[in-house]
N, C-alpha and C positions, 0 to 999 in steps of 0.2 A: 846631673842634666842641666841644663843652662837657663837659666833664667830668663822669663821676659824683657825683660826691663834688660838684661846684658846682650838679647838678640837682638833686639830694636835698637840698643845705640851704638852694637856696632855695624849692623847694616846701615843704620844714618850714618855712622861716620866715615867708613870705607865707602859707602856711596856717593857720598855729601849729599845728601837729598837734605832740606832744608829743615825738619823737623821729627821726632816721635811719628808723628801723623801718617807722614808718607812711607814710613821704612816698617812700619805695621802694617799698612796695607800691601807692600813691595812683600814680605815675609808671609802674608797669607795665601797670595798670589804663588809664588812661587810652590809653597806647599799644597797649594790647590791645584795644580799641574803638575806637579810630582806626585801625590798621591792617585789622579787621576790613570797613572803608567803604571802602579804597581797592585798588585793580586792580595786578596786578603790578610793573609800572613804578612808582608813585609809592611804593608800599612798599617796594621798593628804595631809592628813593633818601631815604628815612626812614631805614632801616635803615642808611643808610651815616651819616647824618648825628648818630646817636643812638649816644653810650656802648655799646661793650660787653654792658657789661650789664644794659641795658635790650633788648639786643637777642631773648633769650627771648620778652618779651612780643609780638613782631612777629610772630613764628612762632606763636606760640598766637593771634591776630591769624586771622594767613592761614589756621589751621585750621580756622577758625571763619569764613571771609566770608561777609559776605553783602551782595552789593549793593543788593539789595534795600530792607535797613534803609537807608535814604539820609536818614533824619529825624534833625534833632540831638534829642529828646526820646530816640529808640530808643538816641542812644550814652551820653544823661545816664543813662537806664537800668541800661544796661549798666555802665555806670561807679560808678554810686548802690549798684546792687541787690546785689552781693556785699559792702558792708560795712555797710549799711543807711543809707546817707546819706542826704538828701532831696535833690531836682532842683537847687535852688539849692547844695546843698553840690557836689551833683557838679560844677554850671556850673564851681563856684569853681575846685574844683580842675581838671579838664578847662584853663580858661581858663591858670590859673598854670604848667599840666606847657606847654601848648603854644606859649602866649608868652612864655616863656624858652627854647625852642626856638629859635621863629622868632626874638627878638629877637640868638642867634647866628648864624642863618642864613639870610639873607633872601631866599637863591635857594630853599630850603626852604621857607619860609611863600608865597613864592608860585606855586611847586608846586603845594604842599598846595591852596591857596586854586582856581585853577584845577580841580583834581581834584575836589572837594567841592561840592556844593550851597549857593546862597547863603545859607541861613541858616546854615551854619558859619563863617563871618565873624566870627560874636559869639568864636570858639573864639579866634581870635588879638588879639583884645584885651585888655590886663591887666584883669585883675579887679577889678574894684570892693569895697573892701573889704567884708566879710561884719560886720555887729554881733556882738558875745560874747556866745556862748550855746554849748552842750555840743554834741553829738553820739554817737550810740549807741555809734560802735565806730573811728569815724578821728580824734574829737577836732577833725574840719575843720569849719566853722573856728571854732570854737571855741576858746578858751582851753585850751593845753600845761597837763596833767597832769600 
């Protein structure tokens, strides 16, 4: 299992976030949005795979569960909306978080891929580096400030 510190540092570094607080918030947003689209057994597998600090996001996602929201653009909107990010930035953040978790736990990756529609497969790929540009709220993927 990946540690909280390692996950947050990886997200902060790869997404060029200014600090670990922003990375921690990004991790929580992605996990809550992902959790919202999983049934209880898959959500539990994800819960077991993430550090204890991140599990609260899964509870929030479970409370907001909506299996009818099974489109990638809806997940990206859920990630982007709270921080004023663009869909591209939300995809970058989601790919960063999911690819880091998947790299640490290939069984989790296979389980989640099977539970989600095919269009969600892009979340499991390493994100393509984004061009330098500022963001309104997260500084992602623009330069650290």
